[in-house]
C-alpha positions as CSV (number, residue, x, y, z in Angstrom):
1,M,10.9,2.3,-24.2
2,R,7.6,0.4,-25.7
3,R,5.1,2.8,-27.3
4,A,1.6,3.1,-26.7
5,M,-1.3,2.5,-28.7
6,S,-4.8,3.6,-29.3
7,T,-7.4,4.2,-32.1
8,S,-7.5,7.4,-34.3
9,S,-10.4,8.4,-36.0
10,S,-9.5,6.4,-38.9
11,G,-9.3,3.4,-37.2
12,E,-5.4,3.3,-37.3
13,P,-3.6,2.9,-34.2
14,S,-1.7,5.8,-33.1
15,R,0.8,7.1,-30.2
16,V,-0.6,8.0,-26.7
17,N,0.6,9.0,-23.8
18,P,1.9,6.4,-21.0
19,A,-0.1,3.8,-19.1
20,A,-0.7,5.8,-16.3
21,A,-2.2,8.7,-18.2
22,Q,-4.8,6.5,-19.8
23,L,-5.8,4.2,-16.4
24,W,-8.6,6.3,-14.3
25,W,-8.1,4.0,-11.5
26,L,-4.6,5.4,-10.8
27,R,-6.4,9.3,-10.3
28,P,-6.6,9.1,-6.7
29,A,-9.9,11.2,-6.7
30,Q,-11.4,8.5,-8.8
31,L,-10.3,5.6,-7.0
32,V,-11.7,6.5,-4.2
33,L,-15.1,7.7,-5.3
34,L,-15.3,4.5,-7.8
35,V,-13.8,2.1,-6.4
36,I,-13.3,2.5,-2.5
37,V,-16.9,4.2,-1.6
38,P,-19.1,1.2,-3.7
39,V,-16.8,-1.3,-1.3
40,Y,-17.4,0.6,1.7
41,I,-21.5,0.5,0.3
42,S,-21.1,-3.0,0.2
43,F,-20.5,-3.6,3.7
44,L,-24.4,-2.8,4.6
45,A,-25.4,-6.2,3.3
46,F,-22.7,-8.5,5.1
47,D,-23.6,-10.4,7.6
48,Y,-21.9,-9.5,10.9
49,D,-23.8,-11.6,13.1
50,K,-21.7,-14.7,11.8
51,I,-18.4,-13.1,13.2
52,V,-19.1,-10.8,15.8
53,T,-21.1,-10.2,18.8
54,R,-22.8,-6.8,17.7
55,R,-23.4,-5.0,14.7
56,Y,-22.4,-0.9,14.4
57,V,-23.3,-0.9,10.9
58,P,-25.3,1.2,9.7
59,S,-25.0,4.2,12.2
60,A,-24.1,7.9,12.1
61,D,-20.3,6.8,12.4
62,Y,-20.9,4.9,9.5
63,A,-22.3,7.8,7.6
64,W,-19.3,9.9,8.9
65,G,-17.1,7.1,7.5
66,L,-18.5,7.8,3.9
67,A,-17.8,11.8,4.5
68,L,-14.4,11.1,5.2
69,L,-13.6,9.2,2.2
70,V,-15.1,12.2,0.2
71,A,-12.9,14.4,2.0
72,L,-10.0,12.1,1.3
73,A,-10.8,12.5,-2.5
74,L,-11.6,15.8,-2.5
75,G,-8.3,16.9,-1.4
76,A,-6.6,14.9,-4.1
77,A,-9.3,16.1,-6.6
78,L,-8.5,19.8,-6.0
79,V,-4.7,19.6,-6.1
80,A,-4.2,16.7,-9.1
81,G,-7.4,17.2,-10.9
82,L,-10.4,14.7,-11.2
83,S,-10.3,15.1,-14.8
84,G,-6.8,14.2,-15.1
85,S,-5.7,17.1,-16.8
86,S,-2.8,17.0,-15.0
87,D,-2.0,13.7,-16.8
88,R,-1.1,16.2,-20.0
89,S,2.6,16.8,-18.7
90,F,2.9,12.8,-19.1
91,A,3.0,13.6,-23.1
92,Q,5.6,16.6,-22.3
93,S,8.0,14.0,-21.0
94,V,8.3,11.5,-23.2
95,A,12.3,11.5,-22.5
96,P,14.0,9.4,-19.7
97,P,13.9,11.4,-16.0
98,P,16.9,13.5,-15.7
99,F,18.3,12.3,-12.8
100,R,20.2,8.9,-11.3
101,I,19.8,6.7,-8.4
102,P,23.3,5.2,-7.5
103,A,23.8,1.6,-8.0
104,W,25.4,1.6,-4.7
105,F,22.5,2.5,-2.8
106,T,20.4,-0.2,-4.6
107,G,22.4,-2.8,-3.7
108,L,22.4,-1.4,-0.3
109,L,18.9,-1.2,0.1
110,L,18.8,-5.3,-1.6
111,L,21.8,-6.6,1.0
112,A,20.0,-4.8,4.2
113,T,16.8,-6.5,2.8
114,V,18.3,-10.2,2.3
115,I,19.9,-10.0,5.6
116,A,16.8,-9.1,7.7
117,Y,15.0,-11.8,6.0
118,I,17.7,-14.2,6.6
119,I,18.0,-13.3,10.3
120,W,14.1,-13.5,10.4
121,F,13.4,-16.8,8.9
122,G,16.9,-18.6,9.1
123,P,16.4,-20.3,12.6
124,L,13.7,-22.4,10.3
125,V,16.2,-24.2,8.5
126,S,16.6,-26.2,11.8
127,E,12.8,-26.5,11.7
128,P,12.0,-28.1,8.5
129,Q,8.9,-29.5,9.9
130,A,7.3,-26.2,10.8
131,V,7.6,-25.5,7.1
132,F,6.1,-28.4,6.1
133,E,3.1,-28.2,8.1
134,V,2.5,-24.5,6.8
135,F,2.1,-26.0,3.4
136,T,0.2,-28.9,4.3
137,G,-2.4,-26.9,6.4
138,D,-1.5,-28.3,9.6
139,R,-0.3,-25.0,10.7
140,P,-1.6,-21.5,10.0
141,H,1.6,-20.1,10.4
142,V,5.3,-20.1,12.0
143,R,4.8,-17.1,14.3
144,D,5.3,-19.7,17.3
145,V,9.0,-20.9,16.1
146,V,10.1,-17.5,14.7
147,Q,10.2,-14.1,16.3
148,T,10.7,-10.8,15.0
149,L,13.3,-8.2,16.3
150,P,12.4,-4.5,16.3
151,G,14.9,-2.6,14.3
152,V,16.2,-5.7,12.3
153,T,13.7,-7.5,10.5
154,T,12.0,-4.3,10.3
155,M,15.0,-3.9,7.3
156,T,12.8,-6.3,5.2
157,Q,10.8,-3.2,4.4
158,F,13.6,-2.0,2.5
159,G,12.4,-4.4,0.1
160,P,9.2,-2.3,-1.8
161,A,11.6,0.7,-2.0
162,F,14.4,-1.5,-4.0
163,I,11.6,-2.4,-6.2
164,V,10.1,0.9,-6.9
165,L,13.9,2.8,-7.5
166,V,14.7,-0.5,-9.5
167,T,11.6,0.3,-12.0
168,I,12.5,3.5,-12.0
169,K,16.1,3.2,-13.1
170,R,15.0,0.8,-15.7
171,Y,13.5,3.4,-17.5
172,S,16.0,6.2,-16.6
173,M,19.6,7.3,-17.8
174,G,21.9,4.4,-17.5
175,G,19.4,1.8,-17.0
176,T,19.8,-1.3,-14.7
177,A,22.3,-3.7,-14.3
178,S,21.8,-7.6,-14.4
179,W,21.7,-7.6,-10.6
180,E,19.1,-5.2,-9.9
181,R,16.7,-7.1,-12.3
182,A,17.5,-10.1,-10.9
183,G,16.7,-8.2,-6.9
184,I,13.4,-7.8,-7.9
185,W,12.8,-11.2,-8.4
186,L,14.6,-12.2,-5.3
187,V,12.7,-10.1,-3.1
188,F,9.1,-10.9,-4.8
189,A,9.8,-14.4,-3.9
190,L,10.9,-13.5,-0.3
191,A,8.0,-11.2,0.1
192,V,5.6,-14.6,-1.4
193,G,7.6,-16.7,1.2
194,R,6.8,-14.3,3.9
195,A,3.0,-14.2,3.0
196,F,2.7,-18.4,3.4
197,L,4.9,-18.6,6.8
198,W,4.2,-15.4,8.5
199,A,0.7,-14.9,7.1
200,E,1.2,-11.5,5.9
201,R,-0.3,-11.2,2.1
202,L,0.3,-7.5,2.5
203,A,4.1,-7.9,2.1
204,V,3.2,-9.1,-1.6
205,L,0.6,-6.7,-2.1
206,E,3.2,-3.9,-1.6
207,I,5.5,-5.3,-4.0
208,L,3.1,-5.7,-6.7
209,V,1.3,-2.2,-6.1
210,A,4.8,-0.4,-5.9
211,W,6.2,-2.2,-9.3
212,A,2.5,-2.0,-11.2
213,V,2.3,2.0,-10.2
214,T,5.9,2.7,-11.1
215,T,5.6,1.2,-14.2
216,A,2.5,2.5,-15.5
217,A,4.4,6.2,-15.2
218,F,6.7,4.8,-18.4
219,Y,5.2,1.9,-19.7
220,R,3.3,2.5,-23.2
221,F,0.9,-0.5,-24.6
222,H,1.6,-2.1,-27.8
223,T,-2.2,-2.5,-28.8
224,R,-5.5,-1.4,-28.3
225,W,-6.5,-4.6,-26.4
226,G,-3.9,-4.6,-24.1
227,A,-5.0,-0.7,-23.3
228,R,-8.5,-1.7,-23.0
229,F,-7.8,-4.7,-20.4
230,A,-5.5,-2.3,-18.5
231,V,-8.6,0.4,-18.2
232,A,-11.1,-2.6,-16.9
233,V,-8.3,-3.8,-14.4
234,P,-10.6,-2.7,-11.6
235,V,-13.4,-5.4,-12.9
236,V,-10.9,-8.2,-13.2
237,A,-8.7,-7.4,-10.1
238,P,-11.1,-8.9,-7.5
239,L,-11.1,-12.1,-9.3
240,L,-7.1,-12.5,-9.5
241,L,-7.2,-11.4,-5.8
242,A,-9.7,-13.6,-5.1
243,V,-7.9,-16.3,-6.7
244,A,-4.6,-15.5,-4.9
245,F,-6.2,-15.2,-1.7
246,A,-7.9,-18.7,-2.0
247,G,-4.4,-20.0,-2.7
248,T,-3.0,-18.8,0.9
249,E,-6.2,-19.8,2.5
250,Y,-6.1,-23.1,0.9
251,F,-2.4,-23.9,3.0
252,R,-3.5,-21.7,5.9
253,S,-7.4,-22.2,7.1
254,W,-9.2,-24.0,4.4
255,Q,-8.9,-27.4,6.2
256,F,-10.7,-25.8,9.8
257,Y,-13.2,-24.5,7.6
258,Q,-14.2,-26.6,4.6
259,D,-17.1,-28.7,6.6
260,Y,-18.8,-24.8,6.8
261,Y,-18.6,-24.1,3.2
262,D,-19.7,-25.6,-0.2
263,S,-16.7,-24.4,-1.7
264,I,-13.4,-22.8,-1.3
265,W,-14.7,-19.8,-3.6
266,E,-17.5,-19.2,-1.1
267,F,-15.1,-18.7,1.8
268,T,-12.7,-17.1,-0.1
269,Y,-15.4,-14.6,-0.9
270,E,-16.7,-14.4,2.7
271,R,-13.3,-14.2,4.2
272,L,-12.2,-11.7,2.4
273,M,-15.0,-9.7,2.8
274,T,-14.8,-10.2,6.4
275,Y,-11.0,-8.5,6.9
276,Y,-12.4,-4.9,5.4
277,A,-16.0,-4.9,6.8
278,V,-15.2,-6.5,10.1
279,A,-12.5,-3.5,10.5
280,T,-15.0,-1.1,9.8
281,N,-17.3,-2.2,12.4
282,S,-14.9,-2.6,15.0
283,G,-13.7,1.1,14.2
284,I,-17.4,2.4,14.6
285,G,-17.5,0.0,18.0
286,L,-14.4,1.8,19.4
287,L,-16.4,5.0,18.9
288,Q,-19.5,3.9,20.5
289,E,-18.0,1.8,23.3
290,V,-15.7,3.7,24.1
291,H,-16.3,7.2,25.5
292,D,-13.2,9.2,26.7
293,W,-12.2,10.7,23.2
294,P,-10.6,12.2,21.4
295,R,-7.8,12.2,23.2
296,Y,-5.5,14.1,20.9
297,T,-2.7,11.8,21.7
298,G,-1.8,11.0,17.7
299,R,-1.6,7.2,18.9
300,F,-3.3,6.5,15.6
301,I,-2.3,9.3,13.3
302,F,1.4,8.4,14.4
303,E,1.0,5.1,14.8
304,W,5.0,4.1,13.9
305,A,6.0,6.6,16.5
306,Y,4.3,5.0,19.5
307,L,6.2,1.5,18.3
308,M,9.4,2.7,17.5
309,P,12.1,1.7,20.5
310,G,13.0,3.7,23.1
311,L,10.5,6.5,21.6
312,G,7.5,4.8,21.8
313,E,7.8,4.2,25.4
314,T,8.6,8.0,26.0
315,L,5.1,8.4,24.4
316,I,3.3,6.3,26.2
317,D,4.5,7.5,29.5
318,A,3.9,10.7,28.5
319,F,0.3,10.5,27.1
320,G,-1.0,6.8,27.7
321,D,-1.6,4.0,25.0
322,T,-5.1,4.5,24.0
323,R,-4.6,1.3,21.8
324,Q,-5.2,-0.5,24.7
325,N,-8.9,0.8,24.4
326,F,-9.5,-1.0,21.2
327,D,-7.8,-4.1,22.3
328,A,-10.1,-4.2,25.1
329,F,-12.9,-4.0,23.2
330,L,-12.3,-6.8,20.5
331,L,-11.9,-8.7,23.8
332,D,-15.6,-7.6,24.8
333,Y,-17.3,-7.4,21.2
334,G,-15.0,-7.7,18.6
335,D,-13.1,-10.8,16.9
336,E,-9.1,-11.2,17.6
337,E,-8.6,-12.4,14.4
338,F,-9.7,-9.6,12.7
339,S,-8.1,-6.9,14.5
340,N,-7.9,-4.1,12.4
341,P,-9.7,-0.9,13.7
342,S,-10.1,0.4,9.7
343,G,-8.1,3.3,8.8
344,L,-11.0,5.8,9.5
345,F,-12.5,5.6,12.7
346,P,-9.1,5.5,14.5
347,I,-8.6,8.9,13.5
348,V,-11.8,10.5,14.8
349,Y,-10.8,8.8,17.9
350,D,-7.8,10.6,18.0
351,V,-8.8,14.5,16.9
352,G,-12.8,14.1,17.2
353,Y,-14.9,14.6,14.2
354,F,-13.6,18.1,12.5
355,G,-9.9,16.9,13.1
356,S,-10.6,14.0,11.4
357,A,-12.2,15.9,8.5
358,V,-9.2,18.1,8.4
359,Y,-6.7,15.2,8.5
360,F,-8.4,13.1,5.3
361,F,-8.8,16.2,3.4
362,A,-4.9,16.8,4.2
363,V,-3.9,13.4,3.0
364,G,-5.8,13.9,0.0
365,V,-3.7,17.3,-0.9
366,L,-0.7,15.5,0.0
367,I,-1.3,12.2,-2.0
368,G,-2.7,15.0,-4.8
369,L,0.7,16.8,-4.8
370,M,2.6,12.9,-5.0
371,R,0.2,12.3,-8.4
372,R,1.2,16.0,-10.0
373,S,4.7,15.0,-9.2
374,Y,4.1,11.7,-10.3
375,A,2.9,12.9,-13.5
376,R,5.7,15.0,-14.3
377,R,7.9,12.3,-13.7
378,Q,9.9,14.0,-10.9
379,P,11.4,12.2,-8.0
380,F,9.2,12.7,-5.2
381,G,6.1,12.0,-7.2
382,L,7.4,8.5,-8.5
383,M,9.0,7.1,-5.2
384,F,5.9,8.0,-3.2
385,Y,2.9,8.2,-5.0
386,P,2.9,4.1,-5.5
387,F,2.7,3.9,-1.5
388,A,-0.2,6.6,-1.8
389,V,-2.1,4.1,-3.9
390,L,-1.6,1.4,-1.5
391,F,-2.7,3.7,1.3
392,I,-5.9,4.3,-0.8
393,L,-6.5,1.1,-1.5
394,E,-6.0,-0.4,2.2
395,V,-7.7,2.5,3.9
396,L,-11.0,0.5,5.1
397,R,-8.6,-2.0,6.9
398,F,-6.0,0.3,8.4
399,N,-4.0,3.1,7.9
400,Y,-0.8,2.6,5.6
401,L,0.8,5.7,6.0
402,A,0.4,6.1,10.2
403,A,2.1,2.1,10.0
404,A,5.6,1.1,11.1
405,R,6.1,-0.9,8.0
406,F,6.3,2.4,6.0
407,V,8.8,4.1,8.1
408,P,11.6,2.4,6.4
409,I,10.6,2.9,2.8
410,A,9.5,6.5,3.5
411,A,13.2,7.2,5.0
412,S,15.0,4.8,2.3
413,L,12.9,7.1,-0.2
414,A,13.6,10.3,1.2
415,V,17.3,9.3,0.7
416,A,16.9,8.5,-3.0
417,V,14.9,11.7,-3.5
418,F,17.9,13.9,-2.2
419,L,20.2,11.5,-4.1
420,A,18.4,12.5,-7.3
421,H,18.0,15.8,-6.9
422,Q,22.1,16.0,-6.2
423,F,22.8,14.5,-9.3
424,R,20.3,17.0,-11.0
425,R,22.4,19.8,-9.4
426,V,25.7,18.5,-10.4
427,R,24.5,17.6,-14.2
428,H,23.0,21.4,-14.1
429,S,26.5,23.0,-12.9
430,R,28.8,20.9,-15.2
431,T,26.3,22.1,-18.1
432,V,26.8,25.6,-17.1
433,A,30.1,25.3,-16.8
434,I,30.9,23.8,-20.3
435,W,28.2,26.5,-21.7
436,R,30.7,29.5,-20.0
437,K,33.8,27.9,-21.5
438,T,32.6,28.1,-25.0
């Protein structure tokens, strides 16, 4: 395991806690208040008139969105601690985690992921022209060539769970097998292909965030410069995101917009901001243009349930599908290309102002519990906290924890938590039996 380095009062390097203990932006309350809130406030300066027919920012509902972010941060801070005091447990946990994740389980996740990708994109073997057109910019994606199969292509979401589990194994007892390490690169490559061919950049972000946050629980910096750079990641991350975004947009849509912008960088900045700013505008618009709310149907809180085959039809028959109201709003006032309603305001639509405040405070508490478990290197936190960070990063665009894509991840990680605790119990029982014999 690598050792972290910091500067003592004498100027000499000294050992410090793992990376996650030093990185303020991996503490949920600070991430919300110092990164997400400033981005949200910047939407006030966005030129909505270029994109949508009606602007709803600023408004009283916009101010309520800010209150919901504060409620989220407050819930997390009460459990995890704004000052990061819970990170002291990192210093007391330098040994590998006392649990194992069986190779048969990670192998099963990898196999299911690869098979799902083959079923999904395999038909492109007979349509090479479509792939070529994507990379030459003549086609934005291949969604008109291949289709998803509910319950089958959904298994591609085992990929992020595989990344987290193998990263944990790398620093745990027994380590990882060579095929598991190769599997990380394979899953990442598949996600990159998905980002280009299906125009779904979130697939890559899931992999990168899962890997980075899990690694940070164990990684120890070599030098002071590495530690300082990591602390400043929120400053440089937008630039790296812009470069990656420009790369995908160059193939996807730049040729259609290049006559309207002076450079691809100007286009990239506006396009990137549009995804998040318009999501906020659309979410507020839903509240102001559709008046029959709150409906208390859970359509947006439990979005995954409404999209699940069988269960979804039952719920829609019983409660209706209020998502149709948002789709109608997009036709009249929004933009169908930027179709996210943000992760904030649909919750207000579901359960009202008071209910939404309770919801985000409760989610904040849950994330705080994940963070505390993560700081103690316990299975629950190590496995789930990376996706809590992703939820925070994407909350201005959509509710990741309520999305159907998170269900396979959560299910596979829940099984992994159970297996890890089972191993711990067996190990403890054997230790007790040996102690009694002696």
